[in-house]
N, C-alpha and C positions, 0 to 999 in steps of 0.2 A: 210385461203386464201383469202376468201372474206374481212376479215379487213385489209389485206396488201393490196388488190386491191381499197378498200374505199380511205384509207389515200394515195396512191398514187393518184389516180386520184384527191382528195383534195389539194396535193402538186401543181397537174399541173395547176387545177384551180385557184389557189390562188398565185402563183410561186412570181407573181411581187409583190402583197402584202408582201408576206414573206420577200422578199428580203427586200423590204422597212423597216418592221417593224427590222429586225436583222442591219440593219445599222443605224437605231435610237437606238437600245439597246447598240451598240458600241459607238456611237456618244454620248452618256450620260454619257462614261467616264471624261468627262471636266467639271464633279462636281465641283471638286475643285479647278475650275476659276471659280467664282461667278460672273465675269461681261459678260463671255460667257454663263454660265450655267442659268443665269435667263432669258436669251433670246431665248434660246434654248426651255427651258422647257415653256417658254410660248408660244413660235411659235407651239408647237407641244401640247400645253393644250386646244389654242385657236382653231385650226381644230377640235380637238377629242370632247372637249366640243359641239360645234356648231353640228358637226355631228350627236353625239349621243342624245344629246335634240333638233332636228330639229323638230323629231316626235313631239313635246309636243307643240311647237309655228308655225312653218309653215307646219306642216304634212298634216294637212287636206287641207291646203291653194294648197299645191302643188296637193294632190291627185285632186282636184276639179278644177286645172287650169292648167292640161296638153296639152289643146289643146292652151295655149297663149305660144309665143316664152317664150324660158327659161331667155331674155337680159330683157324684160320687168320686169318678177319676182324679178330677181337681183338690176334691177334700183331701184326697190319698197322697198325691204328687205334690201339692203345695204345703199339705203339713210336713213331709217328709224335709221340704225344701228349708222350711222356717227352723225346725228342731237342727239340721245340719249345719245351717249357716249361725244359727246362734250359740252352739255348741263353740266352733271356729273362735268367733266374735269374743265370747268368755275365753277360754284355753289359750287363744294368742294374742290375749290384750289389745282387742279391737280388730284385729285381724281376720278378715272372712275367707281368706285363700288357703287355711290350713298352712302357713308357712311359705306355700308357693312364690309368693313375690318377695321373701327373704331372700331368696337365692341371688346370685353375683349378675348384675345386667339390669335387675327389676326391683331394686329394695329400695330406690328412691320415688317418694311420691313427685310427680310431673309439677313441676313450677309455672309452666307456659306449655301451650299447646298450639300445633301447626293446624292449618285446615285440614291436611289429609289425615293427620291423627283423628281428628272427630268424623270426617268423611269414613275413614275405612270401614265402619259396621253397616255403611248404606251400602257398601260394595258386595259386603256378605248378604245383604237382605236381599239385591237383585241376583246374586248366584243362588241364594236359597229357592228364588222365585222360579230360575229356571232348573232345578231341581239338580242341582249341582252340590253332591258332598265334601265341602271346602273344609279345610282346616281352620277353625276360629282361631287356635292357637298362635300358628303362623300369620293369618291377616289381621291380627289385632297385637298381639304381642311383640313381633317385630318392629312394629312403630315405635313402640315405647324404648326396648333394649337399648343398655348405654353400652353394652359389649357387643361386638361380633360372636365372641368367643361363646357367650351365653347362649346363642342363635343357633350356633353350630351343634352346640350341646342338646341343646332343644330338638335340631333335625335330627341327631344320631341317636336319641331316646326313641325317638316317634318311628323310625324306621327299624329300630331294634323290636319295639312293639308290635308293629305289622309282620314282621317275620315270624316273631314268635306266637302270638296269634293265629297267623295262618297254617303253621303247622300244629299247634293244641286243637284246631279245629278241625283240620284235615284228618288228624289221627281218630280222634273224637267219634267224628261222623261216620266214619269208615268203620268203627266196632259198634254202632248202636243206630244206625241209620234204617237197616233192616228192621229190627227190632220196634224201633219208633213208628216205622211204616206199620207193620203189622198191627200196634195198640191204636193207630189212629184209625182202625177201620171201626172201632168200640166209642162210643161215648166215653168221655173221660169221667173220671173219678173225681167228684167234688173237692178231696185233697188237692187234685193237681191246682184246681183255681188257687186253694190257697199258699200253694207252693210257687205259684206264678208271680201272686202279690207277694208274697213275701222275697223272693228273689231280683223282682224289680223294684221294690223299696231297698235293699241293700246296693242293688246295682246303680239308681239314682241318687242314693247318699254318696256313693264310694266315686262317681263322676264328680258329683259334686267338690268334691275333695281336691280333683286334680284340675278342672275345668272355672271353677267360681274365679280363678286369678286374671279368665281372659276377660271378666265382667267388671271386676274391681281394679284392674289397672290404672283406668281413670281417677279414682279415688283416693284420700289420704289413706296410707297404709294402716292405721289406726282408726278407726271409726268411732266416734261417739255414740250415744245410745240413740240421738234423734236421726243422725245420720245412719245408722245400721235401720231404723225403721224405714228412711226414704230410700235406702238400698234394697230391702227385703218386700215392701208392698208392691211398688208397680213390676217387678218379676213376676211376683205370685197372681197380679190380675193377667200378666200377660200368658201365663200358664193354663189360667182360665179360659182365657180369650181363644187359645189354641186348641185346647181340648173342646171346647164349642165346637169350634169349625173340624173337627175329628183330624188335627194335625195338620201342618203346613203343608205346603204342594212336594216338598222334598220327601214326606211320608212314601211316595210311591216309590223311593228307590227300597225299601224295606219289602213293599206289599210283592215287588213283581220277583221276589226270592221265592224258593219252594217251601210250601208247608209253615209261613210265619202264622198264619192265623191261629194255626193248631197248638192249643194252650201249653200241651206237652212239649213241642219243638221250641215256643217261645221261651219256656221257663228254662230251658237247658240252654241256649243261646245267652238269655241274662246271666245264670251262674257262673257259665264259665267265664264270660265277659267280665263280669264282676270280680272273679278272682285273679284275672290277668291285670285288672286295674289297680287291686289292692297290692299286689306285689309289686307294681312298680311305684305306688305309693310308698311301700316301705322302702323302696331300693335308693330312691334320691329325690330332694325336694325340687330339681329342677322341673320345669312344666313341660308336658307332653300334647302331642296330638292324638286326641283320645280318638278321634274321628279317623286317624289310619289304623289304629288299633282294632276298630270294630269294621272297617273294610278288610283288613287280614281277616279278620274271623268270620265274615261273610263269605270272603274267597275262597278259604279253605273248606267251609262247610258245603258250598256249592259244588266245587269240584270233586269233592267227595262223594256225595250224594249222586254226582253223574255216573262216577266210576260204579258204587254199588246199584246203578239204577233203580233208584228210588225218589228220584228227582224229574220234574215235568221238562228239566233241561237237559240235552245233549252234552256231552262233554265239550263238543265245538262251543256252542251258547254259553254253557258256564265261564270257559275262559274267556270268551268274548265281553261278557256282562262283568266279568271280575276286572278285566283291562279296562273295559268304559269307566267303572268307579276308579281306579287308580289314576288312569288319564284326567277326570275331571278332578281328583284330588290334587294330580303337579301340576292343571291349570291355575287353581285356587294357590297352589305355592308361587308359580310365577307372578299372580297379582299380586300378592304378600309381598314379595320381595321389590317391585316396581314401587307399591306405597313407600316400602321402609327406605328405598333410595329416594324416592322423594322428600321425605318428610325427615329422615335418621339420620344425621352427621355422622356417627360410629358405624353404621350399616353403608352409608356412602364411601366411607372411606376404604372399608373393607372389600368392599366388592368392585370399585371404580378405581379406588387408589388416589383420590381427589377429595 
């Protein structure tokens, strides 16, 4: 009876969301019509990817700027999105992914779509609603890869990113966490807010250089001017809606961490994360999961702070929280491979041998 009551309460609370999800699943049956399917898939993926991955790039920015009007944050974040993607569109001859989709296995514009390829970002919406920090790179790109080796390369690069981010964050916060704790007792100097906005702007731009591929994978690899406008405008509007709502539910993944609402801590998180992503951008054009990099960063930070006793978490709690985030990411990876097996012949042959 308790389970039935809990399920009923969940359905009542989420009824509008569940209705939207149902309509999207039905709309995905237009998959056999390529020109309509690609834009529907893009629109769903655009909002789903930004909503899920917002915790990585603007999560700390939202948490530490709740006292500011949402439209100001939107103008800043939306403006950087337009400038960053427009530069790629010009510099890479119509490609908005900074060449990420030019790598082997992703370079061909999809000529036909399966139902699951259109529905993949709907599963991302559901997982985001459940506050699961999953990798949009794996959930969406694996459904389109024409080479299983390319997916293996993405996985290796993402795991390397997690490990590198963990080590850098762990060492950094061992060195500075006591200093930050002492400074946090005082009102931050106005320069800190300038530094945070700059670091967030750089991070958001670098993240787009990595993850715009997850959204653009549905679209032609070279967009016309009108196609670029139809690419940019819906995402900017989606960003405005998300900032108006104060972030997606997955924002809690950030806000449960220690001191993220302090502008000094938020600035340091964004700065280190931006450096790591920029390094991997220069390292190769292979797409990677920025979610895994971010989770590695948060895990190293929390554990280091618990060691230095500058956190509101014990060592056991910090490890448990980090493991929970990692398990959620692994669940997302399992869902991604399930979708890929269902709709991608190359992945099905590689994983199942048939």
